[in-house]
N, C-alpha and C positions, 0 to 999 in steps of 0.2 A: 624441550621444556626443563624449566628448574623444580626444583623438588620445591615442596612447599616447607616455610623454616617451622622450627621447632615453639610452640608457645610456653613461653618460661612467665610464671609469675614470682615475685620476692615480696614475702608478707613482713610487714614491721607490727607484730600482734598488739594491740593495745592491753589493758587489763581493768577488771570489775572494780566496782566501787563495792565495799561491803555490804552499806549499809539498805542498798536497794538493787543491789546485784546489776545496775548500768555499767554499762562501758566509759570508760575516760575520754571524753573529747575537748580539744581544745581550741581555743581559738585566740587566745593574747601572745599575736607574735613576740612580741619584744622577749619572752621568756622562752623562745622555742628557736632549735635548729634540727634539721633532718639528721636521722641517723646516718652516719658513714658506712656502716656494713652492707645496707641494701646496693647504693651504686657500687660500693668498691667489690662484693659478691656478683653484681649483674656485668663488670667489665671481662671476667671470665669466658663468658659465652660467646662464642665468635658469631659476629655479627650478619656473616654470608648464610648461618644455619641456623640462626635462633631469631626469634622478635622478643625482647623482653620487657616486662612491665614492671614497675615498684609500686608497691602502696603502703604509706604507712599510716594504720589503721587510727592512730590519734587525732588524725586531721582528715580523712578520705574515710569513705565507707567501700566495702568488700561485698563483692557475690560470690558467693561462696557455692554458690549453684552451677556456676561454666565451670567445665573441663579444661583442662591444661595438660599439656605434654610431661610439663613438672610446674610443681610449687613448692618453694624453698623457703623456710619459715624457720629464719633466727631467734632467739629467745633468752631471757635471762629468767634465772627462778618467778618474779613475780607476773609472769606472764603466761605460765607454764599453762594455767586452766586454760586460759583463753587460747594458746599455741594449739592444746590437743583437741582443743572442741575444733578450730578452726581445721586441723590437719584430718580427724576423721569425716568433716563434712565432704571436703576436697578429695580425698579416698570415696568417699561415696558416689562420686561422680565418674570416678573413673582415671581421675587422674592421681600420677604419681606424686610422692609426696617425702622431700628429703626435711631434716631435721638437725639442726645446727646451735652452736654456741654454747655460753657458759654453763646454762642449766644441764644441756645434754651431754655436757665431759663430763658433767658430775654424775650425771644417772643415764648413764646410754642405755642400760637395758630396759628400764620403765619407757624410754621416749622411744626406743623401737616398735614397743606396741602400739605406736600410732603412725607410723612411717612406713614408707618401703626401703629406704637408708638412713642412717643416722650418719654424720661426721663429728668424729672425736676429736678435741683439739683443735690446733691452727688447720685452717683451710688450706694454705698453698704448698703443701708438701706432698698432698694427695689431689691436686685441684686435676692435675691433668688424666689423671686415671680415672676420676671421677665423671669428668667434661666426654672424656671418651667414651668411657661404659653407657652415659646416656644418651650422646648420638648414636651410638649401636645397638639401644636398646638392651643391654645386657646391665644393669644397675645392679651393683650389689647390697647387702645389709649393711654393711659397716664399713666405713671408710676412717684409717686413722694411722698416726703414724709417729713414732716416739720422737722426732724430729722437729726442730721449731725452725721457721724461717726466718733466713740471715738479713733481711729488710735491706734486701737489693734487689735493684729493678723493679719495685713496685709497679704494678698497675694503675694508672689514671682512672680514677673512680667514673661511674659512668653518671655524671650532673647531670648530663643532659637530659635523662629518664626522670629527674627529680621535678616534680611540681612547684616550683617555686613560689608560688602566690601564697601557698598557703603558710611560708616562713618568712617571706620578704616585708620590710620597712620603708616607709618610703626615704628613709635615710642609710639604711646598711643591711644587710642579710648575713648572719651566722653560718659560715660554711666550714665542716669540719674538716679535717686532716690529720694524719698521725706522723710523727716521725722517728718513733722510736717503742719499744716495745720491752716488758718486763720491769720489775721493781725489784730493787735490794732490801726493801722494807721485809718487814715479816708480822706484818699486822692480821692476826688472826681472824677477823672478820672479813676479810679480802677475795672474793670469788675471783679477782682478775689472775692472781697466782696461781688457779687450778690450771688455766688455760697457757697463759704466757710466761709462768715462771719467776724464778728472783735474776736471771741474768739479763742483765739490760742489752737489746741489741738496737745500733743507731742506722738508722738510712744514712746513707750518703751525704752530705749536705749541700751537693751539686744537685742530686737529686730533688731532693726536698726543695729547693729553689727552683727548678725547672717546673715542678708541679703550680706551685704559688706563683709564678710567673705566667703560666697556663692559665689560672685560674684567674687572675685580673685581668688577662687579655681576652679569654673567650665569655665571661660572665661577666665582665665592668658594668654592664645595664645595672646588677645587683648591689653594686658599692660591697665588695665582701670586705668581711670584717673573718675573720680565722680564729678559728676555737679549735686547738691542738689537743687531739684526746690521748695524750700519752700519759699513761700513769706516772712517769717522772721525768715528761720534759725538761725542764729547767732545773736539775740538779745539777750541781754547778758541777763543771768539766770545759775542759779546753773545747771540746767539740760542739757546745751550746754555746759558748762564747765566740766561735767561731761563727756559727747559724745567727746570733742576733745581731751579729755586727755586720753581715751581709743582709739583715732587713733594715737596717737603718737608711740608706740611699733609696729603698724602694717606699718609703713614706707609706707603710701599713699598718691596720692595725690590726692588733691578735691577744686572745689570751688563753690561757689556760691552769692545770693545777700547779700549786706551789705547797710545799710541806714546808711545815714551824721552823726547821731548822735552816731557811734559808736565811734567818737572821744573822746568822751567822758568817754572811756573804754580801755584806750591803752594797759593796761595788756591782755586785751581779743585778740586785735590785735595780740598780742604777742603769745599768746598761739595759734591763730589760726595757725599762721607760723609754729611754733614746731609743729603743728599736721598734717602738709603736704598742707596748702592750697597754690595753685599756681598760683589762680586768681580770685580775688574781682568784682562783678558787683555792682559799686554803682550808686544808681538813684541821681545824682546831678540836671538833668532833665533843669535848667536853673539858670541862673543868674538874672534873674527877679524879682525882690523881690514882686511885685504886684501879678505877675503871680502865682506865689509860696503861697500865700497869699488867693489868690482866690482860689485855687484848694486845700488848707486846708493841703500844706504840712509842718504843722508848723514845723516840726521834721528840715526841711531844714534851716540852718543859713548860708547864702550866707559869711560873715564873716570866719566862720570856713572852708572854702573850702579848703583851702590853708593847713591847716593843717589836713584835713582829708588825702588828698593827699602825706603830708609829713610822715605822719604817716605809713601809705601803704609802702611807701618808703624806710622809716627806716627798718620794716620790710621783705622787698626784697618780695613783695606780687602786682604784677602787677593788674594795677585797668583797669578795662574797663568803662568807664562811659554810662550811658545810659541819653542821651540828648532829648528833646520836645523842636520843634519849632512851632508857629504856634496860640499860644495862644492870643487870640482877642485884646489883648493890645500891643501885641509883635510888635516891630518898627524894621528897618535895625539896627538901634543901638545894640537893645537889643539883636541881633541874634551876631552881630559882638564882642560884649561884651563876651557874653559865649562863642566863640572859642579863644577870648585871653585867656579868663582863664583858658582851655583848654591846650593852648601852654604853658602859662607861670609857670604853676603847671606842666608841663611833663607828662599829663596824656597819658599811652603809647597805650591805645587805646578808641574810643569811638564810640558808635553807636547812630547814629542819626534819630528820627520818627518822622514825622509829628503828632502833637495834633490830637489823633482820638476820635472822641466822641462815645462812646460804648453805645448803648441802654441798660436800667435799672441802669444806673449811674446816680449818684446827676448832673454831669456835662453835661450830655446829656439834662439830664430836664432842667436845668437851659439856655443851648446853646437854647433849642426848646421854654421855655417859653418868653425866650428873643427876639428871631426873629433871631438868628444869626447863624442858620444851612442853609446851601445852598439851600440842600433839604433834606426834611424829607424821612426816609427811604431808603438812599443812597445806601446801603448796596445789595440792590435785583437787581443790575443791577452791570456792571462793572467799577469802580466808580475812579476817580482820586483822590487821600489821599491829594494833595496839593491844593484843593477847595471844602472842608467839610465845614470850619469854616466861616463866614466873619469877617477879621482880620478889625478894623478901619485903618491902615497906608497902607494896600494894597488893600482899597476898589475899588478903580477907575479903578485898574490895576492888578488883581486879578494872573495874570501869573506873577507878580514881585515877588509874594511869592514865587514861585515855584524857578524861578533864583537867590534867595537869600537863598533860602535853600541849592539850589546846590551849590552856592557858599561856603556857610559854610563850606559843606562837603571837597570841593576841596582845600581850604584853610588849612582846618585841616591836612588831606591826601596829602599835597602837597609834593613833597621830601624833601624842606628846613625845613618844620616842620617835618617830618618823622628825619630826620637826626639830628635835634635839641632836640627830644624824647630822640634819639638812644643812642646820645653820653653820655659815662662815665655810662650809664646802662647795670648792669651785663646781664640784655635781650636785650640786643642791637642787634642780630640775629632773636629773636623773635617779637621783635618790627619791624625790616625792613620787614620780609616775610609775617606776618599778615597785615600789615599795606596796604602793597600792595594787600594784597589778597581784601580787605576789600574797598580801592579803587575802585578796577575793579568792585567790584558787585554792589557799588553805580552807577558806570558810566554805567553797562551794564541795570541796573533796575530803575523803577521808583522809586521802594524802596525795599530795601534785608528784610525787616522788617515780618515776619510772625504776623499779627495782630490778 
């Protein structure tokens, strides 16, 4: 008789809305892609010995009263309160719980109070030891390695475990994939560097293509549109040129993150367009030059912003701008100037985020040292993301910042603004539909951004 398989649950926790303490739930599929972390983590558990289930709490409900042999919860700081809540509940049923992710790497002692084991840093260097200990019943309290994974022979994620009905649209499905890790930039607000570091490690091109082809073959019914989650996938390089050239005959669709200094390499954006790029997430962040300098965003030259927008528009690639508001020296005027740029440059889509101080980052240390954090360890409770940092211009009336932030969003996603960005664009219908969806998400939640 074969031994009973170990029952493993991998949970991607949601997070709470501050105003009514409810959990974020989403139904707007066009704005969704599943996390890569859960199906990738699932690939490490041997199928002969483990039965793995993955749950994304943003789109599904979780039964925390059921006992599992192991519950794995990877999370970032904004999910910490909910992650600890789930971990404590599962442990009360007798389940073993392991916690990992960016927040755990920054605050391992705190996380350890809610877990049987914590993983610090990248998982791959200690994966074999962890899996062996789990199967052998000798789980250790901490798993950490000073080494970083060299991105060779990566496992294929267990996409077969994803409930794609929660994400698929009639025309396409966003499928996450990773081709590199690490970023040479030194943005002080970025929590990714805490785990992945500054050295960029590339997957071999043939291995990336093998996984791309496998997804297109095994999940053809989903009409895959790839989203590459790399911090700096399209940094101009010979390797990335070879990768994009290999995309061309595959006639695939993809999107990823771009930095604003891509305007120095227009030929690379042209290649991206020819290789099937259908979306560029660009970190403009703000037009406040002092804020950009303070957070080490040296590659962002505000005087080049219109040039960046025009370059993507010329190549028919819709831009999704990421915008941060709430730096200590922000004012009503700097917030309005940023929105004015977005409208004047006809940026099709924008994601607005209150500045979020992640522990372990240089920004967090600076704000703590200068007494600009409203509350230390704010993530241990359901917190208001609009009231984390003392902003001089809003010091006497901190609620004014939230009102000004919401005004930014309403202005950008107003019907006249949407119409202005749509007019004359070959993506007019897409801009209209997605913009209305993003506006509704902003209106419904304190913030739609998973931090």
